[in-house]
mmCIF file of the protein (N, C-alpha, C, O) and its ligand, coordinates in Angstrom:
data_MODEL
# 
_entry.id   MODEL 
# 
loop_
_entity.id 
_entity.type 
_entity.pdbx_number_of_molecules 
1 polymer     1 
2 non-polymer 1 
# 
_entity_poly.entity_id                      1 
_entity_poly.type                           'polypeptide(L)' 
_entity_poly.nstd_linkage                   no 
_entity_poly.nstd_monomer                   no 
_entity_poly.pdbx_seq_one_letter_code       MKVRCMTCGKEYEISKLHKDYNKLAANPSSVFICEKCSKKISHSARRKKAKDHK 
_entity_poly.pdbx_seq_one_letter_code_can   MKVRCMTCGKEYEISKLHKDYNKLAANPSSVFICEKCSKKISHSARRKKAKDHK 
_entity_poly.pdbx_strand_id                 A 
# 
loop_
_entity_poly_seq.entity_id 
_entity_poly_seq.num 
_entity_poly_seq.mon_id 
_entity_poly_seq.hetero 
1 1  MET n 
1 2  LYS n 
1 3  VAL n 
1 4  ARG n 
1 5  CYS n 
1 6  MET n 
1 7  THR n 
1 8  CYS n 
1 9  GLY n 
1 10 LYS n 
1 11 GLU n 
1 12 TYR n 
1 13 GLU n 
1 14 ILE n 
1 15 SER n 
1 16 LYS n 
1 17 LEU n 
1 18 HIS n 
1 19 LYS n 
1 20 ASP n 
1 21 TYR n 
1 22 ASN n 
1 23 LYS n 
1 24 LEU n 
1 25 ALA n 
1 26 ALA n 
1 27 ASN n 
1 28 PRO n 
1 29 SER n 
1 30 SER n 
1 31 VAL n 
1 32 PHE n 
1 33 ILE n 
1 34 CYS n 
1 35 GLU n 
1 36 LYS n 
1 37 CYS n 
1 38 SER n 
1 39 LYS n 
1 40 LYS n 
1 41 ILE n 
1 42 SER n 
1 43 HIS n 
1 44 SER n 
1 45 ALA n 
1 46 ARG n 
1 47 ARG n 
1 48 LYS n 
1 49 LYS n 
1 50 ALA n 
1 51 LYS n 
1 52 ASP n 
1 53 HIS n 
1 54 LYS n 
# 
loop_
_struct_asym.id 
_struct_asym.entity_id 
A 1 
B 2 
# 
loop_
_chem_comp.id 
_chem_comp.type 
_chem_comp.mon_nstd_flag 
ALA 'L-peptide linking' y 
ARG 'L-peptide linking' y 
ASN 'L-peptide linking' y 
ASP 'L-peptide linking' y 
CYS 'L-peptide linking' y 
GLU 'L-peptide linking' y 
GLY 'peptide linking'   y 
HIS 'L-peptide linking' y 
ILE 'L-peptide linking' y 
LEU 'L-peptide linking' y 
LYS 'L-peptide linking' y 
MET 'L-peptide linking' y 
PHE 'L-peptide linking' y 
PRO 'L-peptide linking' y 
SER 'L-peptide linking' y 
THR 'L-peptide linking' y 
TYR 'L-peptide linking' y 
VAL 'L-peptide linking' y 
ZN  non-polymer         . 
# 
_pdbx_entity_nonpoly.entity_id   2 
_pdbx_entity_nonpoly.name        ? 
_pdbx_entity_nonpoly.comp_id     ZN 
# 
_pdbx_nonpoly_scheme.asym_id         B 
_pdbx_nonpoly_scheme.entity_id       2 
_pdbx_nonpoly_scheme.mon_id          ZN 
_pdbx_nonpoly_scheme.ndb_seq_num     1 
_pdbx_nonpoly_scheme.pdb_seq_num     101 
_pdbx_nonpoly_scheme.auth_seq_num    101 
_pdbx_nonpoly_scheme.pdb_mon_id      ZN 
_pdbx_nonpoly_scheme.auth_mon_id     ZN 
_pdbx_nonpoly_scheme.pdb_strand_id   A 
_pdbx_nonpoly_scheme.pdb_ins_code    . 
# 
loop_
_atom_site.group_PDB 
_atom_site.id 
_atom_site.type_symbol 
_atom_site.label_atom_id 
_atom_site.label_alt_id 
_atom_site.label_comp_id 
_atom_site.label_asym_id 
_atom_site.label_entity_id 
_atom_site.label_seq_id 
_atom_site.pdbx_PDB_ins_code 
_atom_site.Cartn_x 
_atom_site.Cartn_y 
_atom_site.Cartn_z 
_atom_site.occupancy 
_atom_site.B_iso_or_equiv 
_atom_site.pdbx_formal_charge 
_atom_site.auth_seq_id 
_atom_site.auth_comp_id 
_atom_site.auth_asym_id 
_atom_site.auth_atom_id 
_atom_site.pdbx_PDB_model_num 
ATOM   1   N  N  . MET A 1 1  ? 66.091 93.547 98.646  1.00 0.00 ? 1   MET A N  1 
ATOM   2   C  CA . MET A 1 1  ? 67.480 93.118 98.775  1.00 0.00 ? 1   MET A CA 1 
ATOM   3   C  C  . MET A 1 1  ? 67.804 92.144 97.651  1.00 0.00 ? 1   MET A C  1 
ATOM   4   O  O  . MET A 1 1  ? 67.038 91.222 97.368  1.00 0.00 ? 1   MET A O  1 
ATOM   5   N  N  . LYS A 1 2  ? 68.952 92.366 97.017  1.00 0.00 ? 2   LYS A N  1 
ATOM   6   C  CA . LYS A 1 2  ? 69.339 91.480 95.923  1.00 0.00 ? 2   LYS A CA 1 
ATOM   7   C  C  . LYS A 1 2  ? 70.191 90.341 96.456  1.00 0.00 ? 2   LYS A C  1 
ATOM   8   O  O  . LYS A 1 2  ? 71.108 90.539 97.253  1.00 0.00 ? 2   LYS A O  1 
ATOM   9   N  N  . VAL A 1 3  ? 69.863 89.149 95.994  1.00 0.00 ? 3   VAL A N  1 
ATOM   10  C  CA . VAL A 1 3  ? 70.644 87.982 96.381  1.00 0.00 ? 3   VAL A CA 1 
ATOM   11  C  C  . VAL A 1 3  ? 70.919 87.156 95.136  1.00 0.00 ? 3   VAL A C  1 
ATOM   12  O  O  . VAL A 1 3  ? 70.175 87.221 94.158  1.00 0.00 ? 3   VAL A O  1 
ATOM   13  N  N  . ARG A 1 4  ? 71.981 86.387 95.180  1.00 0.00 ? 4   ARG A N  1 
ATOM   14  C  CA . ARG A 1 4  ? 72.320 85.556 94.038  1.00 0.00 ? 4   ARG A CA 1 
ATOM   15  C  C  . ARG A 1 4  ? 72.222 84.091 94.443  1.00 0.00 ? 4   ARG A C  1 
ATOM   16  O  O  . ARG A 1 4  ? 72.771 83.666 95.459  1.00 0.00 ? 4   ARG A O  1 
ATOM   17  N  N  . CYS A 1 5  ? 71.518 83.347 93.631  1.00 0.00 ? 5   CYS A N  1 
ATOM   18  C  CA . CYS A 1 5  ? 71.396 81.923 93.891  1.00 0.00 ? 5   CYS A CA 1 
ATOM   19  C  C  . CYS A 1 5  ? 72.744 81.255 93.639  1.00 0.00 ? 5   CYS A C  1 
ATOM   20  O  O  . CYS A 1 5  ? 73.340 81.429 92.576  1.00 0.00 ? 5   CYS A O  1 
ATOM   21  N  N  . MET A 1 6  ? 73.219 80.498 94.610  1.00 0.00 ? 6   MET A N  1 
ATOM   22  C  CA . MET A 1 6  ? 74.546 79.884 94.459  1.00 0.00 ? 6   MET A CA 1 
ATOM   23  C  C  . MET A 1 6  ? 74.518 78.714 93.479  1.00 0.00 ? 6   MET A C  1 
ATOM   24  O  O  . MET A 1 6  ? 75.569 78.249 93.039  1.00 0.00 ? 6   MET A O  1 
ATOM   25  N  N  . THR A 1 7  ? 73.342 78.246 93.141  1.00 0.00 ? 7   THR A N  1 
ATOM   26  C  CA . THR A 1 7  ? 73.254 77.095 92.253  1.00 0.00 ? 7   THR A CA 1 
ATOM   27  C  C  . THR A 1 7  ? 73.113 77.498 90.793  1.00 0.00 ? 7   THR A C  1 
ATOM   28  O  O  . THR A 1 7  ? 73.857 76.999 89.950  1.00 0.00 ? 7   THR A O  1 
ATOM   29  N  N  . CYS A 1 8  ? 72.172 78.397 90.469  1.00 0.00 ? 8   CYS A N  1 
ATOM   30  C  CA . CYS A 1 8  ? 71.976 78.770 89.070  1.00 0.00 ? 8   CYS A CA 1 
ATOM   31  C  C  . CYS A 1 8  ? 72.631 80.113 88.756  1.00 0.00 ? 8   CYS A C  1 
ATOM   32  O  O  . CYS A 1 8  ? 72.752 80.476 87.586  1.00 0.00 ? 8   CYS A O  1 
ATOM   33  N  N  . GLY A 1 9  ? 73.060 80.860 89.784  1.00 0.00 ? 9   GLY A N  1 
ATOM   34  C  CA . GLY A 1 9  ? 73.761 82.114 89.574  1.00 0.00 ? 9   GLY A CA 1 
ATOM   35  C  C  . GLY A 1 9  ? 72.857 83.277 89.196  1.00 0.00 ? 9   GLY A C  1 
ATOM   36  O  O  . GLY A 1 9  ? 73.348 84.362 88.885  1.00 0.00 ? 9   GLY A O  1 
ATOM   37  N  N  . LYS A 1 10 ? 71.559 83.073 89.218  1.00 0.00 ? 10  LYS A N  1 
ATOM   38  C  CA . LYS A 1 10 ? 70.621 84.148 88.891  1.00 0.00 ? 10  LYS A CA 1 
ATOM   39  C  C  . LYS A 1 10 ? 70.450 85.075 90.081  1.00 0.00 ? 10  LYS A C  1 
ATOM   40  O  O  . LYS A 1 10 ? 70.512 84.649 91.233  1.00 0.00 ? 10  LYS A O  1 
ATOM   41  N  N  . GLU A 1 11 ? 70.231 86.363 89.782  1.00 0.00 ? 11  GLU A N  1 
ATOM   42  C  CA . GLU A 1 11 ? 69.986 87.315 90.851  1.00 0.00 ? 11  GLU A CA 1 
ATOM   43  C  C  . GLU A 1 11 ? 68.502 87.425 91.119  1.00 0.00 ? 11  GLU A C  1 
ATOM   44  O  O  . GLU A 1 11 ? 67.689 87.468 90.195  1.00 0.00 ? 11  GLU A O  1 
ATOM   45  N  N  . TYR A 1 12 ? 68.163 87.469 92.380  1.00 0.00 ? 12  TYR A N  1 
ATOM   46  C  CA . TYR A 1 12 ? 66.770 87.600 92.764  1.00 0.00 ? 12  TYR A CA 1 
ATOM   47  C  C  . TYR A 1 12 ? 66.624 88.767 93.710  1.00 0.00 ? 12  TYR A C  1 
ATOM   48  O  O  . TYR A 1 12 ? 67.509 89.050 94.518  1.00 0.00 ? 12  TYR A O  1 
ATOM   49  N  N  . GLU A 1 13 ? 65.492 89.443 93.597  1.00 0.00 ? 13  GLU A N  1 
ATOM   50  C  CA . GLU A 1 13 ? 65.155 90.513 94.525  1.00 0.00 ? 13  GLU A CA 1 
ATOM   51  C  C  . GLU A 1 13 ? 64.202 89.912 95.545  1.00 0.00 ? 13  GLU A C  1 
ATOM   52  O  O  . GLU A 1 13 ? 63.101 89.485 95.196  1.00 0.00 ? 13  GLU A O  1 
ATOM   53  N  N  . ILE A 1 14 ? 64.619 89.879 96.800  1.00 0.00 ? 14  ILE A N  1 
ATOM   54  C  CA . ILE A 1 14 ? 63.720 89.314 97.810  1.00 0.00 ? 14  ILE A CA 1 
ATOM   55  C  C  . ILE A 1 14 ? 63.217 90.405 98.734  1.00 0.00 ? 14  ILE A C  1 
ATOM   56  O  O  . ILE A 1 14 ? 63.916 91.382 99.005  1.00 0.00 ? 14  ILE A O  1 
ATOM   57  N  N  . SER A 1 15 ? 62.012 90.228 99.209  1.00 0.00 ? 15  SER A N  1 
ATOM   58  C  CA . SER A 1 15 ? 61.403 91.203 100.104 1.00 0.00 ? 15  SER A CA 1 
ATOM   59  C  C  . SER A 1 15 ? 61.530 90.727 101.546 1.00 0.00 ? 15  SER A C  1 
ATOM   60  O  O  . SER A 1 15 ? 61.991 89.618 101.814 1.00 0.00 ? 15  SER A O  1 
ATOM   61  N  N  . LYS A 1 16 ? 61.115 91.582 102.459 1.00 0.00 ? 16  LYS A N  1 
ATOM   62  C  CA . LYS A 1 16 ? 61.158 91.221 103.873 1.00 0.00 ? 16  LYS A CA 1 
ATOM   63  C  C  . LYS A 1 16 ? 60.253 90.035 104.169 1.00 0.00 ? 16  LYS A C  1 
ATOM   64  O  O  . LYS A 1 16 ? 60.384 89.393 105.211 1.00 0.00 ? 16  LYS A O  1 
ATOM   65  N  N  . LEU A 1 17 ? 59.355 89.749 103.272 1.00 0.00 ? 17  LEU A N  1 
ATOM   66  C  CA . LEU A 1 17 ? 58.434 88.642 103.492 1.00 0.00 ? 17  LEU A CA 1 
ATOM   67  C  C  . LEU A 1 17 ? 59.068 87.296 103.148 1.00 0.00 ? 17  LEU A C  1 
ATOM   68  O  O  . LEU A 1 17 ? 58.544 86.239 103.501 1.00 0.00 ? 17  LEU A O  1 
ATOM   69  N  N  . HIS A 1 18 ? 60.197 87.355 102.459 1.00 0.00 ? 18  HIS A N  1 
ATOM   70  C  CA . HIS A 1 18 ? 60.851 86.096 102.084 1.00 0.00 ? 18  HIS A CA 1 
ATOM   71  C  C  . HIS A 1 18 ? 61.347 85.368 103.325 1.00 0.00 ? 18  HIS A C  1 
ATOM   72  O  O  . HIS A 1 18 ? 61.829 85.988 104.272 1.00 0.00 ? 18  HIS A O  1 
ATOM   73  N  N  . LYS A 1 19 ? 61.224 84.055 103.308 1.00 0.00 ? 19  LYS A N  1 
ATOM   74  C  CA . LYS A 1 19 ? 61.549 83.285 104.528 1.00 0.00 ? 19  LYS A CA 1 
ATOM   75  C  C  . LYS A 1 19 ? 63.021 83.388 104.901 1.00 0.00 ? 19  LYS A C  1 
ATOM   76  O  O  . LYS A 1 19 ? 63.374 83.228 106.070 1.00 0.00 ? 19  LYS A O  1 
ATOM   77  N  N  . ASP A 1 20 ? 63.889 83.655 103.914 1.00 0.00 ? 20  ASP A N  1 
ATOM   78  C  CA . ASP A 1 20 ? 65.325 83.722 104.203 1.00 0.00 ? 20  ASP A CA 1 
ATOM   79  C  C  . ASP A 1 20 ? 65.823 85.153 104.377 1.00 0.00 ? 20  ASP A C  1 
ATOM   80  O  O  . ASP A 1 20 ? 67.019 85.372 104.567 1.00 0.00 ? 20  ASP A O  1 
ATOM   81  N  N  . TYR A 1 21 ? 64.912 86.135 104.313 1.00 0.00 ? 21  TYR A N  1 
ATOM   82  C  CA . TYR A 1 21 ? 65.343 87.533 104.338 1.00 0.00 ? 21  TYR A CA 1 
ATOM   83  C  C  . TYR A 1 21 ? 66.142 87.858 105.598 1.00 0.00 ? 21  TYR A C  1 
ATOM   84  O  O  . TYR A 1 21 ? 67.223 88.440 105.510 1.00 0.00 ? 21  TYR A O  1 
ATOM   85  N  N  . ASN A 1 22 ? 65.625 87.491 106.761 1.00 0.00 ? 22  ASN A N  1 
ATOM   86  C  CA . ASN A 1 22 ? 66.296 87.825 108.019 1.00 0.00 ? 22  ASN A CA 1 
ATOM   87  C  C  . ASN A 1 22 ? 67.672 87.183 108.099 1.00 0.00 ? 22  ASN A C  1 
ATOM   88  O  O  . ASN A 1 22 ? 68.633 87.798 108.561 1.00 0.00 ? 22  ASN A O  1 
ATOM   89  N  N  . LYS A 1 23 ? 67.752 85.943 107.644 1.00 0.00 ? 23  LYS A N  1 
ATOM   90  C  CA . LYS A 1 23 ? 69.024 85.226 107.685 1.00 0.00 ? 23  LYS A CA 1 
ATOM   91  C  C  . LYS A 1 23 ? 70.038 85.922 106.778 1.00 0.00 ? 23  LYS A C  1 
ATOM   92  O  O  . LYS A 1 23 ? 71.191 86.115 107.164 1.00 0.00 ? 23  LYS A O  1 
ATOM   93  N  N  . LEU A 1 24 ? 69.609 86.295 105.585 1.00 0.00 ? 24  LEU A N  1 
ATOM   94  C  CA . LEU A 1 24 ? 70.514 86.903 104.615 1.00 0.00 ? 24  LEU A CA 1 
ATOM   95  C  C  . LEU A 1 24 ? 70.857 88.338 105.001 1.00 0.00 ? 24  LEU A C  1 
ATOM   96  O  O  . LEU A 1 24 ? 71.967 88.807 104.751 1.00 0.00 ? 24  LEU A O  1 
ATOM   97  N  N  . ALA A 1 25 ? 69.904 89.027 105.608 1.00 0.00 ? 25  ALA A N  1 
ATOM   98  C  CA . ALA A 1 25 ? 70.170 90.403 106.035 1.00 0.00 ? 25  ALA A CA 1 
ATOM   99  C  C  . ALA A 1 25 ? 71.180 90.418 107.177 1.00 0.00 ? 25  ALA A C  1 
ATOM   100 O  O  . ALA A 1 25 ? 72.038 91.298 107.251 1.00 0.00 ? 25  ALA A O  1 
ATOM   101 N  N  . ALA A 1 26 ? 71.068 89.435 108.062 1.00 0.00 ? 26  ALA A N  1 
ATOM   102 C  CA . ALA A 1 26 ? 71.985 89.361 109.200 1.00 0.00 ? 26  ALA A CA 1 
ATOM   103 C  C  . ALA A 1 26 ? 73.363 88.877 108.763 1.00 0.00 ? 26  ALA A C  1 
ATOM   104 O  O  . ALA A 1 26 ? 74.379 89.250 109.348 1.00 0.00 ? 26  ALA A O  1 
ATOM   105 N  N  . ASN A 1 27 ? 73.382 88.050 107.739 1.00 0.00 ? 27  ASN A N  1 
ATOM   106 C  CA . ASN A 1 27 ? 74.649 87.461 107.301 1.00 0.00 ? 27  ASN A CA 1 
ATOM   107 C  C  . ASN A 1 27 ? 74.645 87.376 105.777 1.00 0.00 ? 27  ASN A C  1 
ATOM   108 O  O  . ASN A 1 27 ? 74.284 86.343 105.214 1.00 0.00 ? 27  ASN A O  1 
ATOM   109 N  N  . PRO A 1 28 ? 75.049 88.466 105.104 1.00 0.00 ? 28  PRO A N  1 
ATOM   110 C  CA . PRO A 1 28 ? 74.960 88.543 103.631 1.00 0.00 ? 28  PRO A CA 1 
ATOM   111 C  C  . PRO A 1 28 ? 75.783 87.480 102.923 1.00 0.00 ? 28  PRO A C  1 
ATOM   112 O  O  . PRO A 1 28 ? 75.555 87.208 101.744 1.00 0.00 ? 28  PRO A O  1 
ATOM   113 N  N  . SER A 1 29 ? 76.726 86.882 103.613 1.00 0.00 ? 29  SER A N  1 
ATOM   114 C  CA . SER A 1 29 ? 77.539 85.861 102.953 1.00 0.00 ? 29  SER A CA 1 
ATOM   115 C  C  . SER A 1 29 ? 76.920 84.473 103.091 1.00 0.00 ? 29  SER A C  1 
ATOM   116 O  O  . SER A 1 29 ? 77.463 83.490 102.587 1.00 0.00 ? 29  SER A O  1 
ATOM   117 N  N  . SER A 1 30 ? 75.785 84.400 103.774 1.00 0.00 ? 30  SER A N  1 
ATOM   118 C  CA . SER A 1 30 ? 75.145 83.094 103.891 1.00 0.00 ? 30  SER A CA 1 
ATOM   119 C  C  . SER A 1 30 ? 74.564 82.694 102.533 1.00 0.00 ? 30  SER A C  1 
ATOM   120 O  O  . SER A 1 30 ? 74.289 83.535 101.678 1.00 0.00 ? 30  SER A O  1 
ATOM   121 N  N  . VAL A 1 31 ? 74.397 81.435 102.372 1.00 0.00 ? 31  VAL A N  1 
ATOM   122 C  CA . VAL A 1 31 ? 74.033 80.880 101.072 1.00 0.00 ? 31  VAL A CA 1 
ATOM   123 C  C  . VAL A 1 31 ? 72.557 81.093 100.770 1.00 0.00 ? 31  VAL A C  1 
ATOM   124 O  O  . VAL A 1 31 ? 71.687 80.853 101.607 1.00 0.00 ? 31  VAL A O  1 
ATOM   125 N  N  . PHE A 1 32 ? 72.301 81.553 99.543  1.00 0.00 ? 32  PHE A N  1 
ATOM   126 C  CA . PHE A 1 32 ? 70.919 81.645 99.084  1.00 0.00 ? 32  PHE A CA 1 
ATOM   127 C  C  . PHE A 1 32 ? 70.715 80.682 97.936  1.00 0.00 ? 32  PHE A C  1 
ATOM   128 O  O  . PHE A 1 32 ? 71.506 80.642 96.994  1.00 0.00 ? 32  PHE A O  1 
ATOM   129 N  N  . ILE A 1 33 ? 69.655 79.913 98.019  1.00 0.00 ? 33  ILE A N  1 
ATOM   130 C  CA . ILE A 1 33 ? 69.289 79.031 96.908  1.00 0.00 ? 33  ILE A CA 1 
ATOM   131 C  C  . ILE A 1 33 ? 67.839 79.327 96.562  1.00 0.00 ? 33  ILE A C  1 
ATOM   132 O  O  . ILE A 1 33 ? 66.957 79.271 97.420  1.00 0.00 ? 33  ILE A O  1 
ATOM   133 N  N  . CYS A 1 34 ? 67.601 79.646 95.283  1.00 0.00 ? 34  CYS A N  1 
ATOM   134 C  CA . CYS A 1 34 ? 66.258 80.028 94.872  1.00 0.00 ? 34  CYS A CA 1 
ATOM   135 C  C  . CYS A 1 34 ? 65.310 78.837 94.984  1.00 0.00 ? 34  CYS A C  1 
ATOM   136 O  O  . CYS A 1 34 ? 65.729 77.688 95.121  1.00 0.00 ? 34  CYS A O  1 
ATOM   137 N  N  . GLU A 1 35 ? 64.024 79.153 94.921  1.00 0.00 ? 35  GLU A N  1 
ATOM   138 C  CA . GLU A 1 35 ? 63.015 78.113 95.097  1.00 0.00 ? 35  GLU A CA 1 
ATOM   139 C  C  . GLU A 1 35 ? 63.153 76.998 94.078  1.00 0.00 ? 35  GLU A C  1 
ATOM   140 O  O  . GLU A 1 35 ? 63.038 75.817 94.407  1.00 0.00 ? 35  GLU A O  1 
ATOM   141 N  N  . LYS A 1 36 ? 63.403 77.391 92.833  1.00 0.00 ? 36  LYS A N  1 
ATOM   142 C  CA . LYS A 1 36 ? 63.533 76.394 91.761  1.00 0.00 ? 36  LYS A CA 1 
ATOM   143 C  C  . LYS A 1 36 ? 64.639 75.409 92.078  1.00 0.00 ? 36  LYS A C  1 
ATOM   144 O  O  . LYS A 1 36 ? 64.462 74.194 91.987  1.00 0.00 ? 36  LYS A O  1 
ATOM   145 N  N  . CYS A 1 37 ? 65.794 75.965 92.455  1.00 0.00 ? 37  CYS A N  1 
ATOM   146 C  CA . CYS A 1 37 ? 66.948 75.108 92.714  1.00 0.00 ? 37  CYS A CA 1 
ATOM   147 C  C  . CYS A 1 37 ? 66.754 74.295 93.985  1.00 0.00 ? 37  CYS A C  1 
ATOM   148 O  O  . CYS A 1 37 ? 67.151 73.131 94.038  1.00 0.00 ? 37  CYS A O  1 
ATOM   149 N  N  . SER A 1 38 ? 66.155 74.884 95.000  1.00 0.00 ? 38  SER A N  1 
ATOM   150 C  CA . SER A 1 38 ? 65.983 74.120 96.237  1.00 0.00 ? 38  SER A CA 1 
ATOM   151 C  C  . SER A 1 38 ? 65.024 72.963 96.009  1.00 0.00 ? 38  SER A C  1 
ATOM   152 O  O  . SER A 1 38 ? 65.155 71.903 96.620  1.00 0.00 ? 38  SER A O  1 
ATOM   153 N  N  . LYS A 1 39 ? 64.054 73.179 95.116  1.00 0.00 ? 39  LYS A N  1 
ATOM   154 C  CA . LYS A 1 39 ? 63.147 72.073 94.775  1.00 0.00 ? 39  LYS A CA 1 
ATOM   155 C  C  . LYS A 1 39 ? 63.916 70.976 94.061  1.00 0.00 ? 39  LYS A C  1 
ATOM   156 O  O  . LYS A 1 39 ? 63.767 69.792 94.364  1.00 0.00 ? 39  LYS A O  1 
ATOM   157 N  N  . LYS A 1 40 ? 64.735 71.386 93.114  1.00 0.00 ? 40  LYS A N  1 
ATOM   158 C  CA . LYS A 1 40 ? 65.541 70.415 92.365  1.00 0.00 ? 40  LYS A CA 1 
ATOM   159 C  C  . LYS A 1 40 ? 66.444 69.643 93.317  1.00 0.00 ? 40  LYS A C  1 
ATOM   160 O  O  . LYS A 1 40 ? 66.546 68.419 93.242  1.00 0.00 ? 40  LYS A O  1 
ATOM   161 N  N  . ILE A 1 41 ? 67.102 70.384 94.223  1.00 0.00 ? 41  ILE A N  1 
ATOM   162 C  CA . ILE A 1 41 ? 68.060 69.756 95.134  1.00 0.00 ? 41  ILE A CA 1 
ATOM   163 C  C  . ILE A 1 41 ? 67.355 68.769 96.055  1.00 0.00 ? 41  ILE A C  1 
ATOM   164 O  O  . ILE A 1 41 ? 67.818 67.641 96.223  1.00 0.00 ? 41  ILE A O  1 
ATOM   165 N  N  . SER A 1 42 ? 66.243 69.183 96.652  1.00 0.00 ? 42  SER A N  1 
ATOM   166 C  CA . SER A 1 42 ? 65.575 68.275 97.576  1.00 0.00 ? 42  SER A CA 1 
ATOM   167 C  C  . SER A 1 42 ? 65.024 67.069 96.819  1.00 0.00 ? 42  SER A C  1 
ATOM   168 O  O  . SER A 1 42 ? 64.951 65.961 97.351  1.00 0.00 ? 42  SER A O  1 
ATOM   169 N  N  . HIS A 1 43 ? 64.642 67.310 95.575  1.00 0.00 ? 43  HIS A N  1 
ATOM   170 C  CA . HIS A 1 43 ? 64.124 66.207 94.751  1.00 0.00 ? 43  HIS A CA 1 
ATOM   171 C  C  . HIS A 1 43 ? 65.234 65.201 94.451  1.00 0.00 ? 43  HIS A C  1 
ATOM   172 O  O  . HIS A 1 43 ? 65.052 63.997 94.631  1.00 0.00 ? 43  HIS A O  1 
ATOM   173 N  N  . SER A 1 44 ? 66.374 65.695 93.996  1.00 0.00 ? 44  SER A N  1 
ATOM   174 C  CA . SER A 1 44 ? 67.454 64.774 93.623  1.00 0.00 ? 44  SER A CA 1 
ATOM   175 C  C  . SER A 1 44 ? 68.069 64.143 94.866  1.00 0.00 ? 44  SER A C  1 
ATOM   176 O  O  . SER A 1 44 ? 68.538 63.006 94.816  1.00 0.00 ? 44  SER A O  1 
ATOM   177 N  N  . ALA A 1 45 ? 68.070 64.883 96.000  1.00 0.00 ? 45  ALA A N  1 
ATOM   178 C  CA . ALA A 1 45 ? 68.610 64.320 97.235  1.00 0.00 ? 45  ALA A CA 1 
ATOM   179 C  C  . ALA A 1 45 ? 67.750 63.144 97.668  1.00 0.00 ? 45  ALA A C  1 
ATOM   180 O  O  . ALA A 1 45 ? 68.260 62.119 98.118  1.00 0.00 ? 45  ALA A O  1 
ATOM   181 N  N  . ARG A 1 46 ? 66.447 63.304 97.527  1.00 0.00 ? 46  ARG A N  1 
ATOM   182 C  CA . ARG A 1 46 ? 65.539 62.237 97.913  1.00 0.00 ? 46  ARG A CA 1 
ATOM   183 C  C  . ARG A 1 46 ? 65.761 61.018 97.014  1.00 0.00 ? 46  ARG A C  1 
ATOM   184 O  O  . ARG A 1 46 ? 65.769 59.876 97.472  1.00 0.00 ? 46  ARG A O  1 
ATOM   185 N  N  . ARG A 1 47 ? 65.940 61.302 95.715  1.00 0.00 ? 47  ARG A N  1 
ATOM   186 C  CA . ARG A 1 47 ? 66.137 60.194 94.783  1.00 0.00 ? 47  ARG A CA 1 
ATOM   187 C  C  . ARG A 1 47 ? 67.453 59.465 95.076  1.00 0.00 ? 47  ARG A C  1 
ATOM   188 O  O  . ARG A 1 47 ? 67.534 58.240 94.983  1.00 0.00 ? 47  ARG A O  1 
ATOM   189 N  N  . LYS A 1 48 ? 68.484 60.248 95.432  1.00 0.00 ? 48  LYS A N  1 
ATOM   190 C  CA . LYS A 1 48 ? 69.772 59.646 95.745  1.00 0.00 ? 48  LYS A CA 1 
ATOM   191 C  C  . LYS A 1 48 ? 69.639 58.729 96.956  1.00 0.00 ? 48  LYS A C  1 
ATOM   192 O  O  . LYS A 1 48 ? 70.120 57.596 96.954  1.00 0.00 ? 48  LYS A O  1 
ATOM   193 N  N  . LYS A 1 49 ? 68.981 59.240 97.980  1.00 0.00 ? 49  LYS A N  1 
ATOM   194 C  CA . LYS A 1 49 ? 68.805 58.451 99.195  1.00 0.00 ? 49  LYS A CA 1 
ATOM   195 C  C  . LYS A 1 49 ? 68.070 57.162 98.888  1.00 0.00 ? 49  LYS A C  1 
ATOM   196 O  O  . LYS A 1 49 ? 68.449 56.093 99.367  1.00 0.00 ? 49  LYS A O  1 
ATOM   197 N  N  . ALA A 1 50 ? 67.017 57.263 98.086  1.00 0.00 ? 50  ALA A N  1 
ATOM   198 C  CA . ALA A 1 50 ? 66.225 56.095 97.750  1.00 0.00 ? 50  ALA A CA 1 
ATOM   199 C  C  . ALA A 1 50 ? 67.100 55.076 97.018  1.00 0.00 ? 50  ALA A C  1 
ATOM   200 O  O  . ALA A 1 50 ? 66.986 53.867 97.222  1.00 0.00 ? 50  ALA A O  1 
ATOM   201 N  N  . LYS A 1 51 ? 67.984 55.609 96.154  1.00 0.00 ? 51  LYS A N  1 
ATOM   202 C  CA . LYS A 1 51 ? 68.876 54.717 95.403  1.00 0.00 ? 51  LYS A CA 1 
ATOM   203 C  C  . LYS A 1 51 ? 69.837 54.010 96.354  1.00 0.00 ? 51  LYS A C  1 
ATOM   204 O  O  . LYS A 1 51 ? 70.086 52.812 96.219  1.00 0.00 ? 51  LYS A O  1 
ATOM   205 N  N  . ASP A 1 52 ? 70.378 54.766 97.323  1.00 0.00 ? 52  ASP A N  1 
ATOM   206 C  CA . ASP A 1 52 ? 71.356 54.194 98.254  1.00 0.00 ? 52  ASP A CA 1 
ATOM   207 C  C  . ASP A 1 52 ? 70.785 53.042 99.057  1.00 0.00 ? 52  ASP A C  1 
ATOM   208 O  O  . ASP A 1 52 ? 71.495 52.115 99.447  1.00 0.00 ? 52  ASP A O  1 
ATOM   209 N  N  . HIS A 1 53 ? 69.482 53.123 99.294  1.00 0.00 ? 53  HIS A N  1 
ATOM   210 C  CA . HIS A 1 53 ? 68.866 52.079 100.101 1.00 0.00 ? 53  HIS A CA 1 
ATOM   211 C  C  . HIS A 1 53 ? 68.764 50.751 99.367  1.00 0.00 ? 53  HIS A C  1 
ATOM   212 O  O  . HIS A 1 53 ? 68.665 49.687 99.980  1.00 0.00 ? 53  HIS A O  1 
ATOM   213 N  N  . LYS A 1 54 ? 68.791 50.835 98.046  1.00 0.00 ? 54  LYS A N  1 
ATOM   214 C  CA . LYS A 1 54 ? 68.602 49.604 97.276  1.00 0.00 ? 54  LYS A CA 1 
ATOM   215 C  C  . LYS A 1 54 ? 69.876 48.746 97.178  1.00 0.00 ? 54  LYS A C  1 
ATOM   216 O  O  . LYS A 1 54 ? 69.858 47.682 96.559  1.00 0.00 ? 54  LYS A O  1 
HETATM 217 ZN ZN . ZN  B 2 .  ? 68.676 78.958 91.454  1.00 0.00 2 101 ZN  A ZN 1 
# 
């Protein structure tokens, strides 16, 4: 199944083994974020939170 990362806009082919496959198959309009971007997002989110605490 082809999905497009909403963050970098790249198309990815995901298999049934992908953790988000069932979610995306059931609801094709649900958001897909590739591993690279989700790592970046969780990383920057953590940094933002840490900054807010200071
Ligand atoms: Zn991406």
